[in-house]
C-alpha positions in Angstrom: -6.4 2.0 1.6 -7.9 -1.3 0.7 -6.6 -4.1 2.8 -6.1 -7.5 0.4 -4.9 -10.7 1.9 -5.1 -12.4 -2.4 -1.9 -10.3 -2.7 1.3 -11.1 -2.5 2.4 -7.4 -2.9 1.5 -3.4 -1.8 0.3 -1.5 -4.6 -0.2 2.4 -4.7 -2.4 4.8 -7.4 0.3 6.3 -10.4 -2.3 9.0 -10.4 -1.5 9.4 -5.9 1.9 8.3 -5.9 2.3 11.1 -8.7 0.9 13.6 -6.3 4.0 12.3 -3.6 6.5 13.3 -5.7 8.6 11.0 -4.5 11.9 9.2 -7.1 10.4 5.9 -8.3 13.3 3.0 -8.2 14.3 -0.2 -9.6 12.7 -3.7 -8.5 15.4 -6.0 -8.4 13.3 -8.6 -10.1 10.7 -7.3 -12.2 6.8 -9.0 -11.8 3.6 -9.3 -13.6 1.0 -8.7 -12.6 -2.3 -10.2 -13.6 -5.7 -7.3 -12.9 -9.4 -9.3 -12.9 -9.5 -9.2 -16.4 -6.7 -11.5 -17.4 -4.8 -8.7 -18.6 -1.2 -8.7 -17.3 0.6 -5.8 -16.0 4.6 -5.6 -16.2 5.5 -3.5 -13.1 9.6 -2.7 -13.1 9.7 0.3 -10.7 8.7 0.8 -6.8 8.1 4.3 -4.1 10.6 2.9 -1.4 9.8 5.0 1.7 6.6 5.9 1.7 4.7 6.6 5.1 1.1 5.5 6.1 -0.1 7.2 8.8 -2.8 4.3 10.7 -4.2 5.8 14.0 -1.5 7.7 14.6 0.6 4.5 14.2 3.3 5.2 10.9 4.3 2.3 8.7 7.7 2.8 6.1 6.6 1.0 3.1 7.8 0.0 -0.2 4.8 0.2 -3.0 4.5 -0.7 -6.9 2.8 1.9 -8.7 0.2 0.7 -11.1 -3.6 2.0 -12.1 -5.7 1.5 -8.7 -9.3 2.6 -9.1 -11.6 3.6 -6.3 -8.3 3.1 -4.8 -5.0 5.1 -3.5 -3.3 2.2 -1.4 -3.5 -1.5 -1.3 -1.8 -3.8 1.4 -1.2 -6.8 0.6 0.2 -10.1 2.3 3.8 -8.4 2.9 2.2 -5.7 5.2 -0.2 -7.8 6.8 1.8 -10.6 7.0 4.7 -8.2 8.4 2.0 -6.6 11.2 0.4 -9.6 12.5 -2.7 -8.4 11.0 -6.2 -9.5 11.2 -9.2 -9.1 9.0 -12.2 -9.3 10.5 -14.9 -9.7 7.2 -18.1 -9.9 9.6 -17.3 -7.0 11.8 -16.1 -5.2 8.8 -12.5 -3.7 10.7 -8.3 -4.9 10.6 -6.7 -5.9 14.3 -3.1 -4.7 13.8 -0.7 -5.7 15.9 2.6 -4.9 15.3 5.9 -5.4 16.0 7.1 -3.9 18.9 3.7 -1.2 19.0 0.8 -1.5 20.4 -2.3 -3.2 19.0 -4.8 -1.2 17.0 -8.0 -1.7 15.0 -9.0 -0.3 11.5 -12.4 0.0 10.8 -13.9 -0.4 7.4 -15.9 2.5 5.5 -19.6 0.6 5.6 -20.9 3.0 2.6 -18.4 2.5 0.1 -19.2 -0.9 -2.6 -16.5 -1.6 -3.8 -15.4 -3.0 -6.7 -14.0 -6.2 -6.2 -11.7 -5.9 -9.4 -8.5 -5.4 -6.4 -8.7 -8.3 -5.1 -8.8 -10.4 -7.5 -4.9 -9.2 -8.8 -2.4 -11.8 -8.4 1.1 -10.5 -8.6 3.9 -13.4 -10.1 7.3 -13.1 -10.7 
């Protein structure tokens, strides 16, 4: 999972989403996502009710399928805001404060080298 404060929405890779064997639903309003290369990618589908388990905390989330290189799920501002998450870059951790649940911390993978491509995507209607 990548936490990305530069994203308005949350995404799932086509490959990983396909392995979950969940149905695709149509978005009420289609989106166009601009990736780092400047290419515009239309998104009109979503996968609903994906359960994301972090530190034994389960979150139900709607994710947008897109081609992701190196990540299976990207949680953007929609998820970060609802869960009052704070990205602490220097400590390589995310402090999550979900409503009506106990706070917890997710630690980053110190061995991974990020490509920087994901954080440069921007979603717009």
